[in-house]
N, C-alpha and C positions, 0 to 999 in steps of 0.2 A: 394820255396822249405825251409823247417825247419831243422834245423840240434838242438837236443837236448842234453846233457847227464846230467850223474849225478853221484856224488860220494858223498854223504853224508852218506852210508853206508857201510860198506868194501868191496862192488862192485862196478865195474866200470859198467854202463850199457849207450848205445849210440843208438840211432834212429834216420830213417828220414822218414817225413811227405813231400806227396808230394801237401797239400792243401785241399786234400779228405781223407784221411785214413793216414797211415803208411805203408811206403814201406819197411821198411828194420828196423830192429832192432837185437843188438847185445850186451850181457851180459857176462861178466869178472866171472870166476871160479873161481879164487885166489884171497885169501883173503889180504887186505891190501897192495895192488900192484898197487895205484891208480899212480903213475908217471910212469911206466915202460907201464903200460896197455892203459890208456885214447888215446892216438896220434897212437897205432895200431889197438883201436876198431872203432875211428872215420874212419879209412883209409878203416878199413872192410865195417862199415857201407856203408860207401858212395859208395861201390866198386860194393857190394849186391844191393843197390838201381840204379845202374846203370847211377850215378849223380858224375857230377866235381865237388871241394870245387867252384869256383868260379861260380855256379848256384844256390850255397847258397842264400837265400832273409833274412833269421832271423835265431836268435841262440838263444836255449831257455836252459836255469839249473836249477838246484836244487840247492837252496840255504843252502839246510840244514834246522831244526838247523843238527849239527852232528860235528866230531868230529873234533878241527881243521886243521890237515896237511891233511887227504884226503879232505875234502869238500874247501880247498883253491884248489886243482888241478885242483878239475873238475871250480870254480869259475874262476879265471884267465884266464885259458885252454879257457874260452869260452869267456872273456871280449878282449882277445888277437884276437880270429877268429875274435870276430865281428868288432875289431878295423880293423884287416887289408882288412878283406871284404872290409866294409864300410856300415857293414848292422846293422842295430838295432838288443841289446839282449837282454832278459827277464827272469827274475826269476820267480821264483815259489815255498813257501814253499814245503817241500820235503814229510813231515805229508800230505798237500794239497790233492798231488798226489796219494798218498795210500788209501785217501779217497774217492776223486772221481770215481777210479779204483774200489776199493770194491762197491762202487753204483751201478755203470756201470754192474757188473758182476754177481749185485743183492745177494752180501752175506751176506749187513744191507739193512736192511727197516724202523730202528727205530733210534734214537739216538745211537750215539755209542762216543768212543774213540780210537784215534789211537797213536800206544807206539813204542818208536824206542829207541836200545839200546844207550846209551847215557855213557857207560863204570862207573865205580866207584859204579856199583854197583846203575844206577840211570840212568834212562828215560826221555827221551822226549816227552812231553806228552801234548795232545788236544781234546778237543769234538767240537764234528760236529752232525748238525742234520742230519736227515734220506734224504736229499737231496747234502750233503757233506759240506754243508756252517759251516764255522768254526765260535762255540759259544766260545770258552776261548783256551788260550793259544796261541802259544806252551810257554811251562816253563820245568826246569831242576826239578825231583823231587825226591826222593827212593821210589820204589813201593809199598810199606806200606801206604806210606801219599795220593797215589792218588788210591788204590785199589778200585775195581769197581766190580758189577755184569752184565756192559753190557757190551756189544760186544766189542771186541778190536782188532784192526786189527794191524798190525807191530809185527815186532819182539820182541817187549819189551813183550807183552803175552806169545811169548814161553820160555822167559829166566825165567819167573815170575810170575809161572801158578797159584801159591799161591797168587797172588795180581789182576792176569786176570784169571778169569774161563772161563770167557765165551772168548775162542779165536778162530779166524773168520780170514781168506783170505783176502789181500794178505800179504808178509810179508818182500819184498824187494821192492825198488822203483820199476817202467818200465820206461826205458825213454820213451817208447812207450806212455806209459798214461801220462807220464809228457809231451808229442808234442802233445797228443789229448787236454788237461788240455789247454794249451798254443792256440789251433788253435779255440778252442771251446770258448775260455775264462770264463770255468769252475770254476775258481779259480782268488783269487786277484793276480795280473801280476806287478812284484815287479821288483827294481831294482836290476842288478845282482849284489849284495854285500853279503857275507858270514853273517849267521844267528847264533851268537854264544850265547848260552843262559849258557853255564859256572857257578854257582855262584864265588862270587856274584853279574856277572853282569846281571842275568838273567834277561828277560822282564816280567813286572806286568802283568798281566791275568789271568791264571790260579793258584786259591789259594793250599795251600799244603792240601788239606783235601780231605779227601773220596768223590769220585764222581757218587756216586750209588743214 
């Protein structure tokens, strides 16, 4: 049994995967209340799945990029659970999860971009091929510096339509697709460490230029 959670966006999302598919998913509707919502969401997801915490065999967490406070809540929760239960914990770039879902749902069939809200009028952005394999990024940038005409997945496309005219779903990270991504190894599995990209510490990757 795999429990997954993501707090890289303003919302908390939690899911349980039984080795075949997702059997429960809970998504909070209150923004920016990660600390208050994550434990109840985990409890509700386990209850819906009919699973006791001691039955979990692995924990998965979206490692961002995302704002420091919210992202830290999810990563710390995942690491503590894994330690207490003595099970492995896996991290996945949250942008990769959005990319995997977009391809799985048939919302993109060409190279595309994922852009999430980085606040301060910036976005976290990465580019992908038509199979959801990450090509460049992630990096934090001004929308105008990475403007593109290709399809753009994620909330960034809705926030900055002048830079990302071709918006497609999904916009929020789904813990269910995080679980499917880990179970199927559809993206790189990482250590459960938060991925922070705020300048001047942004990782090398996607250059600050138009990606169209």
